[in-house]
N, C-alpha and C positions, 0 to 999 in steps of 0.2 A: 629259352633260346640258347643256341650254341654259337661257337665262333664263326661257323659258316653263315649263320643268320646275320650276325653283326657285320661280317665282311660284306655281305650282299646289301645291307642297309647303308653302309658307309662308302662303298667303293665308287659310287656314281658321282659323288660330290667333287672329288679331285679332277674328274674328267670334265664335268659340266661347268664348274666355276671358272676355269681359265678361258673357256670359250666365251662366256659372258663378259669377262674382263677384256678379252680381245675386241669384242664388239664395242664396248664402251671406250676403250683407249683409241680405237680407230675414229670413233665419233669425236672424241676430244681432240685428236690430231686434225681432223677435217674442219671442225668448228673452232679450232684454236681455243678450246675451253680448258683452263687449268683445273677447274672443279671436276670435270669428267676424267681428266688424266689422273688426278689424285684418287678419285673413286676407283678407277681401274687398278691403280697400284694397290689399293686396299683390298680389292677383290682378288688380285694375284696372291697377296699375302695370305688371305683367307684360304685360297686354294692350296697353298703350300701347307697350311696348318691342317686342312682336311686330309692331306696325304698321310699324316702321321698315324691316325687311327685306322685308316684303310690299310696301310701297309702292316701295321702291328697285328691286325686281326687276320692277315693272310696266312700266317703260319698255322694258326688254330684251324682255319678253314681247310687248309691242306690236310691236316691230320684227320679231320672229319671225312673229307672227300676220298682219301686214299682207301678207305674201307668200303666204299660203295662200288658194287660190281658195274663194270662198263666204263669206269673212269680211268683215263690214261694218265699215268704218272709222268710221261714225257710231255703231255700237254700242260700239266700242272707246272712242271719245271720250266717250260718255255714261257708260260705266263709269269712265273715268279721272276725270271730273268728280265723280261720286259718291264715288269712293275718296279724292279729295283732301279733300272735306268730312268724310268719315268719319275720315280720319287726323287732321285738325285737332281734331275733337271727341274722339277717342281720346286725343290728347296732353293736351288740357285735362282730361279725366277723370283721366289719370295724375297731372298736377300737383295737381289738387284732392285726389286720393287721398293724395299725399305730405303735403299740408297736413292732411288729415283724420287720417291715421295719427299724425302728430306731435301734433296737438291732442288726439287721443284718449289717446295715451301720456302726455302731460303734463297731462291732465285740465283742459284749457282750457275756459272758460265757453262758447266758441263751438263746441265739439266736436259738439253735437247739430245745429247748423246745417250743418256740413260733412258730417255723415251724410246729412241730407236732400238736400243739394246733390249728393252722390255718387250717391244713389239716382235722383234726377231726371235727372242727366247720363247715368247708365248706361242709362236708358230711351231717351234721345235717341240715344245712341251705338248702341244696339241697333237702333233704327229705321233709322239710316243704314247700319249693318252689313248689315241685310237688303237695303236698296236696292242697296248695293255688290255683295253676293253675287248677287242676282238679275240685275243688269245684267252682271256678269261671266259668269254662267252662260249668259245669252242670246247671248253672243258665239259660243259653240260649239254650244249646244243649242237648236236652232230650236223644239223641242217645248215649251219653257217660255216662249217669247215671247208677249206678250199678244196680238199679232195672229196668231201661229202661222203666219206666212208665211215662205217662204224669202226671204232677202234676198241680192240679187246683190252681188258685191264692188264697192262704190261707190268707184271710184278718183278 
């Protein structure tokens, strides 16, 4: 297996995990369940951790893909830019979730604020996750490109 294989294996987790966390945290908010909120914070932390190997295998995947005919370097670059923003936001959500988990556990007065912050941040993270996923898919799948045109290998 090469870096492109590893990237394909790992890159879906940072996208899917925050979505699951969002569903659980909304459930915790609606049901007023501290256990569900804490579980969601842990899931957001896990999502941030999954981002590390997904991002670190991206460079190797890029090197593999650049040598394949019909692969656009501009699409790879666009995906890389989106992935970097997504990764930073995912890490921020992870740190906020650590703070939220601790404040919830210790019943701090600002725990509700960290809950709202985690929900809002997770929505932002999911927006950039979708952008990253779509731009990544466009590299190899011309049928999902917005212009639906074949792109020549722009060297």
